[in-house]
TIMI-2910 file (N, C-alpha, C, CB; in pm, 1 decimal, decimal comma, always signed):
<rs>
+----------+----------+----------+----------+----------+----------+----------+----------+----------+----------+----------+----------+------+
!      n_x !      n_y !      n_z !     ca_x !     ca_y !     ca_z !      c_x !      c_y !      c_z !     cb_x !     cb_y !     cb_z ! resn !
+----------+----------+----------+----------+----------+----------+----------+----------+----------+----------+----------+----------+------+
!  +2730,9 !  -2650,4 !   -704,0 !  +2830,5 !  -2565,9 !   -766,6 !  +2794,5 !  -2419,8 !   -742,0 !  +2841,2 !  -2595,7 !   -918,1 !  Unk !
!  +2894,3 !  -2335,1 !   -742,9 !  +2872,2 !  -2192,0 !   -722,2 !  +2906,4 !  -2116,5 !   -849,9 !  +2956,7 !  -2139,3 !   -603,2 !  Unk !
!  +2819,6 !  -2020,5 !   -883,4 !  +2845,4 !  -1931,2 !   -996,3 !  +2828,1 !  -1787,1 !   -950,3 !  +2750,6 !  -1962,8 !  -1116,0 !  Unk !
!  +2898,9 !  -1698,4 !  -1015,5 !  +2885,9 !  -1554,8 !   -988,8 !  +2794,5 !  -1495,3 !  -1094,3 !  +3025,4 !  -1483,2 !   -988,5 !  Unk !
!  +2709,0 !  -1402,3 !  -1052,1 !  +2613,5 !  -1341,3 !  -1144,1 !  +2621,9 !  -1189,6 !  -1133,4 !  +2469,5 !  -1390,2 !  -1114,8 !  Unk !
!  +2630,2 !  -1124,7 !  -1249,1 !  +2623,2 !   -978,5 !  -1256,8 !  +2496,1 !   -944,9 !  -1334,1 !  +2752,3 !   -916,1 !  -1326,3 !  Unk !
!  +2411,0 !   -865,2 !  -1272,3 !  +2282,3 !   -829,6 !  -1331,8 !  +2284,9 !   -681,9 !  -1369,0 !  +2164,3 !   -860,6 !  -1234,2 !  Unk !
!  +2255,3 !   -653,0 !  -1494,2 !  +2265,0 !   -515,8 !  -1543,8 !  +2127,6 !   -449,6 !  -1552,9 !  +2332,9 !   -513,9 !  -1680,5 !  Unk !
!  +2130,2 !   -317,3 !  -1542,3 !  +2011,9 !   -235,3 !  -1566,5 !  +1892,2 !   -267,9 !  -1479,4 !  +1972,4 !   -247,8 !  -1707,1 !  Unk !
!  +1774,4 !   -253,2 !  -1538,4 !  +1650,0 !   -268,0 !  -1462,7 !  +1622,7 !   -411,3 !  -1417,5 !  +1534,8 !   -219,7 !  -1545,7 !  Unk !
!  +1699,3 !   -509,0 !  -1467,8 !  +1681,4 !   -647,6 !  -1421,3 !  +1710,1 !   -660,5 !  -1271,8 !  +1772,9 !   -742,7 !  -1500,3 !  Unk !
!  +1789,4 !   -568,7 !  -1218,9 !  +1820,9 !   -570,5 !  -1075,7 !  +1695,2 !   -557,6 !   -990,4 !  +1918,3 !   -458,0 !  -1041,6 !  Unk !
!  +1593,8 !   -490,7 !  -1040,8 !  +1471,8 !   -468,9 !   -962,9 !  +1396,2 !   -598,8 !   -936,1 !  +1381,0 !   -371,1 !  -1035,0 !  Unk !
!  +1417,3 !   -700,5 !  -1021,0 !  +1352,0 !   -829,7 !  -1002,3 !  +1437,3 !   -927,8 !   -921,7 !  +1318,8 !   -890,1 !  -1136,8 !  Unk !
!  +1564,7 !   -896,6 !   -907,1 !  +1657,2 !   -987,3 !   -839,0 !  +1644,6 !   -975,2 !   -687,1 !  +1801,5 !   -958,5 !   -882,2 !  Unk !
!  +1683,0 !  -1080,8 !   -615,5 !  +1678,2 !  -1075,4 !   -468,6 !  +1759,4 !   -957,9 !   -414,6 !  +1730,4 !  -1207,0 !   -408,6 !  Unk !
!  +1698,7 !   -880,9 !   -327,6 !  +1766,6 !   -766,5 !   -267,6 !  +1794,1 !   -652,5 !   -363,0 !  +1893,6 !   -810,5 !   -208,7 !  Unk !
!  +1743,8 !   -665,2 !   -485,3 !  +1764,4 !   -562,1 !   -588,6 !  +1912,5 !   -528,8 !   -607,3 !  +1687,1 !   -434,4 !   -552,1 !  Unk !
!  +1997,9 !   -632,3 !   -593,7 !  +2143,3 !   -614,6 !   -605,1 !  +2192,9 !   -651,6 !   -745,0 !  +2215,9 !   -699,7 !   -499,4 !  Unk !
!  +2306,7 !   -595,8 !   -782,3 !  +2366,8 !   -623,8 !   -912,1 !  +2456,3 !   -747,5 !   -908,7 !  +2446,7 !   -503,9 !   -959,0 !  Unk !
!  +2510,1 !   -781,6 !   -794,0 !  +2604,4 !   -893,1 !   -782,0 !  +2545,7 !  -1002,2 !   -693,7 !  +2739,4 !   -844,9 !   -724,8 !  Unk !
!  +2555,5 !  -1126,1 !   -739,6 !  +2503,3 !  -1241,0 !   -664,3 !  +2596,9 !  -1359,2 !   -679,2 !  +2361,3 !  -1278,8 !   -712,1 !  Unk !
!  +2593,0 !  -1447,1 !   -581,8 !  +2655,9 !  -1578,0 !   -591,9 !  +2544,9 !  -1680,0 !   -572,5 !  +2772,3 !  -1596,7 !   -486,0 !  Unk !
!  +2531,1 !  -1769,7 !   -669,2 !  +2427,8 !  -1872,6 !   -661,8 !  +2491,9 !  -2008,9 !   -639,3 !  +2342,2 !  -1873,8 !   -790,2 !  Unk !
!  +2424,2 !  -2090,3 !   -561,7 !  +2461,4 !  -2230,7 !   -546,8 !  +2355,1 !  -2312,0 !   -618,5 !  +2474,2 !  -2272,9 !   -395,0 !  Unk !
!  +2397,5 !  -2382,5 !   -722,5 !  +2305,6 !  -2460,0 !   -805,8 !  +2347,5 !  -2606,8 !   -806,6 !  +2301,6 !  -2403,9 !   -950,1 !  Unk !
!  +2253,5 !  -2693,4 !   -839,9 !  +2281,2 !  -2836,5 !   -849,6 !  +2365,0 !  -2863,8 !   -974,2 !  +2149,2 !  -2918,5 !   -853,2 !  Unk !
!  +2451,4 !  -2963,7 !   -969,3 !  +2525,8 !  -3001,8 !  -1090,2 !  +2428,6 !  -3028,8 !  -1205,3 !  +2614,1 !  -3127,2 !  -1063,4 !  Unk !
!  +2466,8 !  -2987,0 !  -1324,1 !  +2381,3 !  -3005,3 !  -1441,5 !  +2287,1 !  -2889,2 !  -1466,7 !  +2301,6 !  -3130,2 !  -1426,6 !  Unk !
!  +2290,6 !  -2787,6 !  -1379,7 !  +2203,3 !  -2671,7 !  -1397,0 !  +2239,3 !  -2596,0 !  -1524,5 !  +2212,6 !  -2578,3 !  -1275,2 !  Unk !
!  +2137,8 !  -2532,3 !  -1581,5 !  +2156,9 !  -2453,5 !  -1703,4 !  +2144,2 !  -2304,0 !  -1672,4 !  +2054,2 !  -2495,2 !  -1812,0 !  Unk !
!  +2172,2 !  -2226,0 !  -1772,8 !  +2157,4 !  -2081,4 !  -1760,2 !  +2014,0 !  -2045,8 !  -1721,4 !  +2196,4 !  -2011,4 !  -1891,8 !  Unk !
!  +1916,3 !  -2111,9 !  -1782,6 !  +1776,5 !  -2084,6 !  -1750,5 !  +1746,8 !  -2115,3 !  -1603,4 !  +1684,1 !  -2166,9 !  -1841,6 !  Unk !
!  +1806,1 !  -2220,0 !  -1549,1 !  +1788,1 !  -2251,2 !  -1406,9 !  +1835,3 !  -2134,7 !  -1319,8 !  +1864,6 !  -2380,1 !  -1369,4 !  Unk !
!  +1947,6 !  -2074,8 !  -1356,7 !  +2000,6 !  -1961,1 !  -1280,5 !  +1907,5 !  -1840,8 !  -1290,4 !  +2141,0 !  -1923,3 !  -1330,6 !  Unk !
!  +1857,2 !  -1812,5 !  -1410,9 !  +1765,9 !  -1699,5 !  -1429,8 !  +1639,9 !  -1719,1 !  -1345,7 !  +1728,9 !  -1683,3 !  -1579,4 !  Unk !
!  +1586,5 !  -1840,1 !  -1346,9 !  +1465,9 !  -1868,6 !  -1268,6 !  +1493,4 !  -1860,3 !  -1118,6 !  +1411,4 !  -2007,3 !  -1303,9 !  Unk !
!  +1609,1 !  -1905,6 !  -1075,1 !  +1646,7 !  -1897,9 !   -933,6 !  +1649,3 !  -1752,6 !   -886,1 !  +1784,4 !  -1963,8 !   -910,6 !  Unk !
!  +1690,2 !  -1662,3 !   -974,2 !  +1696,5 !  -1520,1 !   -940,7 !  +1560,1 !  -1451,7 !   -948,9 !  +1794,0 !  -1450,0 !  -1032,8 !  Unk !
!  +1462,4 !  -1515,7 !  -1011,0 !  +1329,6 !  -1456,3 !  -1022,8 !  +1318,9 !  -1350,3 !  -1130,6 !  +1290,0 !  -1397,0 !   -892,8 !  Unk !
!  +1409,2 !  -1355,7 !  -1226,1 !  +1408,9 !  -1257,7 !  -1334,6 !  +1327,8 !  -1313,5 !  -1451,6 !  +1554,8 !  -1222,9 !  -1379,5 !  Unk !
!  +1232,2 !  -1235,1 !  -1504,5 !  +1155,0 !  -1281,8 !  -1620,4 !  +1246,8 !  -1302,2 !  -1741,5 !  +1042,4 !  -1180,9 !  -1654,9 !  Unk !
!  +1250,5 !  -1423,0 !  -1795,6 !  +1346,6 !  -1452,0 !  -1902,6 !  +1322,1 !  -1369,0 !  -2026,9 !  +1341,5 !  -1598,2 !  -1938,6 !  Unk !
!  +1199,3 !  -1325,5 !  -2050,8 !  +1170,7 !  -1241,5 !  -2167,8 !  +1237,5 !  -1105,1 !  -2157,1 !  +1020,1 !  -1223,7 !  -2184,7 !  Unk !
!  +1274,6 !  -1066,1 !  -2036,1 !  +1339,0 !   -935,8 !  -2014,0 !  +1490,6 !   -940,4 !  -2036,1 !  +1309,8 !   -887,0 !  -1872,7 !  Unk !
!  +1545,2 !  -1061,5 !  -2051,4 !  +1690,8 !  -1076,1 !  -2067,3 !  +1723,0 !  -1080,7 !  -2216,3 !  +1743,8 !  -1205,5 !  -1994,7 !  Unk !
!  +1795,0 !   -978,5 !  -2264,1 !  +1828,7 !   -970,3 !  -2405,9 !  +1960,7 !  -1040,3 !  -2436,4 !  +1835,9 !   -824,5 !  -2450,0 !  Unk !
!  +2056,6 !  -1028,7 !  -2345,6 !  +2188,5 !  -1085,5 !  -2368,9 !  +2229,5 !  -1168,4 !  -2247,9 !  +2292,6 !   -974,3 !  -2397,5 !  Unk !
!  +2279,9 !  -1287,3 !  -2275,6 !  +2323,3 !  -1379,1 !  -2170,9 !  +2467,8 !  -1415,7 !  -2198,8 !  +2232,6 !  -1506,7 !  -2164,2 !  Unk !
!  +2554,2 !  -1387,4 !  -2103,1 !  +2696,0 !  -1417,0 !  -2119,9 !  +2741,8 !  -1510,5 !  -2008,2 !  +2780,2 !  -1286,6 !  -2120,5 !  Unk !
!  +2816,7 !  -1613,7 !  -2045,4 !  +2882,8 !  -1698,5 !  -1947,6 !  +3031,0 !  -1692,8 !  -1981,5 !  +2826,8 !  -1847,2 !  -1949,2 !  Unk !
!  +3108,4 !  -1644,9 !  -1884,8 !  +3252,9 !  -1629,1 !  -1904,8 !  +3281,9 !  -1548,7 !  -2031,5 !  +3321,7 !  -1766,9 !  -1912,7 !  Unk !
!  +3206,1 !  -1439,3 !  -2049,6 !  +3221,0 !  -1344,9 !  -2160,8 !  +3186,7 !  -1402,3 !  -2298,1 !  +3360,6 !  -1294,4 !  -2163,6 !  Unk !
!  +3112,5 !  -1512,4 !  -2301,7 !  +3069,0 !  -1573,2 !  -2428,0 !  +2916,2 !  -1570,9 !  -2434,6 !  +3122,8 !  -1719,6 !  -2441,5 !  Unk !
!  +2861,9 !  -1530,9 !  -2550,0 !  +2716,6 !  -1533,3 !  -2568,9 !  +2669,1 !  -1678,4 !  -2567,8 !  +2675,6 !  -1462,5 !  -2702,5 !  Unk !
!  +2563,4 !  -1704,8 !  -2490,8 !  +2509,9 !  -1840,7 !  -2481,0 !  +2357,7 !  -1837,8 !  -2484,3 !  +2559,4 !  -1909,6 !  -2352,2 !  Unk !
!  +2298,7 !  -1956,2 !  -2502,2 !  +2152,9 !  -1970,5 !  -2501,0 !  +2108,0 !  -2020,6 !  -2363,9 !  +2105,4 !  -2067,7 !  -2613,2 !  Unk !
!  +1977,3 !  -2017,5 !  -2341,7 !  +1920,7 !  -2056,5 !  -2211,9 !  +1955,6 !  -2199,3 !  -2170,1 !  +1771,1 !  -2041,5 !  -2215,7 !  Unk !
!  +1975,6 !  -2288,9 !  -2266,3 !  +2002,2 !  -2428,2 !  -2231,1 !  +2151,0 !  -2457,1 !  -2206,3 !  +1951,1 !  -2518,3 !  -2340,9 !  Unk !
!  +2232,8 !  -2352,8 !  -2202,8 !  +2376,8 !  -2368,9 !  -2179,8 !  +2402,7 !  -2427,3 !  -2041,2 !  +2449,7 !  -2233,7 !  -2195,2 !  Unk !
!  +2476,4 !  -2538,7 !  -2032,0 !  +2506,3 !  -2596,2 !  -1901,1 !  +2610,0 !  -2511,5 !  -1827,7 !  +2556,4 !  -2740,9 !  -1915,9 !  Unk !
!  +2589,3 !  -2495,1 !  -1698,9 !  +2680,7 !  -2415,8 !  -1617,4 !  +2779,4 !  -2507,7 !  -1544,9 !  +2602,2 !  -2329,4 !  -1515,9 !  Unk !
!  +2895,0 !  -2451,0 !  -1510,9 !  +2998,6 !  -2523,0 !  -1437,6 !  +3039,5 !  -2442,7 !  -1316,1 !  +3120,6 !  -2551,4 !  -1527,4 !  Unk !
!  +3092,6 !  -2511,4 !  -1217,2 !  +3139,4 !  -2445,4 !  -1097,1 !  +3238,5 !  -2334,2 !  -1132,9 !  +3204,1 !  -2547,2 !  -1001,8 !  Unk !
!  +3217,9 !  -2216,2 !  -1075,7 !  +3307,0 !  -2103,8 !  -1099,4 !  +3271,6 !  -2017,0 !  -1218,3 !  +3442,8 !  -2153,5 !  -1116,9 !  Unk !
!  +3167,2 !  -2053,4 !  -1293,6 !  +3127,6 !  -1971,1 !  -1408,0 !  +3088,1 !  -1831,3 !  -1362,9 !  +3011,7 !  -2036,7 !  -1484,1 !  Unk !
!  +3107,6 !  -1735,7 !  -1453,9 !  +3065,6 !  -1597,7 !  -1432,6 !  +2957,4 !  -1565,4 !  -1534,8 !  +3186,5 !  -1498,3 !  -1444,4 !  Unk !
!  +2838,7 !  -1534,0 !  -1484,4 !  +2721,8 !  -1507,7 !  -1567,6 !  +2690,5 !  -1359,4 !  -1564,6 !  +2600,0 !  -1590,1 !  -1520,4 !  Unk !
!  +2658,5 !  -1303,2 !  -1680,7 !  +2613,5 !  -1164,0 !  -1690,8 !  +2479,8 !  -1163,0 !  -1764,8 !  +2720,3 !  -1073,9 !  -1764,6 !  Unk !
!  +2384,2 !  -1089,0 !  -1710,4 !  +2251,0 !  -1076,2 !  -1769,8 !  +2226,2 !   -930,9 !  -1805,5 !  +2141,0 !  -1128,4 !  -1673,3 !  Unk !
!  +2193,6 !   -906,1 !  -1931,5 !  +2172,3 !   -770,2 !  -1982,1 !  +2026,8 !   -759,3 !  -2026,8 !  +2271,0 !   -736,1 !  -2100,5 !  Unk !
!  +1956,7 !   -652,4 !  -1986,7 !  +1814,8 !   -639,7 !  -2019,6 !  +1786,8 !   -596,4 !  -2161,7 !  +1751,6 !   -543,9 !  -1927,7 !  Unk !
!  +1661,0 !   -615,9 !  -2201,2 !  +1609,5 !   -559,6 !  -2324,6 !  +1609,7 !   -408,6 !  -2308,4 !  +1466,3 !   -613,9 !  -2358,2 !  Unk !
!  +1655,1 !   -338,7 !  -2410,4 !  +1660,0 !   -193,0 !  -2404,3 !  +1576,2 !   -139,3 !  -2519,6 !  +1807,9 !   -139,7 !  -2411,1 !  Unk !
!  +1485,8 !    -48,5 !  -2487,9 !  +1401,0 !    +11,9 !  -2590,7 !  +1431,4 !   +160,0 !  -2600,0 !  +1251,0 !    -11,1 !  -2560,1 !  Unk !
!  +1406,5 !   +213,5 !  -2711,3 !  +1428,2 !   +356,5 !  -2727,1 !  +1430,3 !   +393,4 !  -2873,5 !  +1558,0 !   +399,5 !  -2659,8 !  Unk !
!  +1454,6 !   +517,9 !  -2898,5 !  +1450,1 !   +561,8 !  -3035,9 !  +1566,7 !   +634,3 !  -3077,5 !  +1337,1 !   +641,9 !  -3059,7 !  Unk !
+----------+----------+----------+----------+----------+----------+----------+----------+----------+----------+----------+----------+------+
</rs>
């Protein structure tokens, strides 16, 4: 199955090619965590995970055509 991924902020530095937009081909039954690991992004750095504009957890199953957005942890004062 193919999913689209949008990577925000400094998470792009860990992604392949340091790009914000990716298309992943994953095996049926893959979860959000599988996609994060495929991209090489440290999961502790991901604060918000959206699939099709809905907040989800790492064990969320993905489907063909899903749109995933990963937002980093942001620190500041």
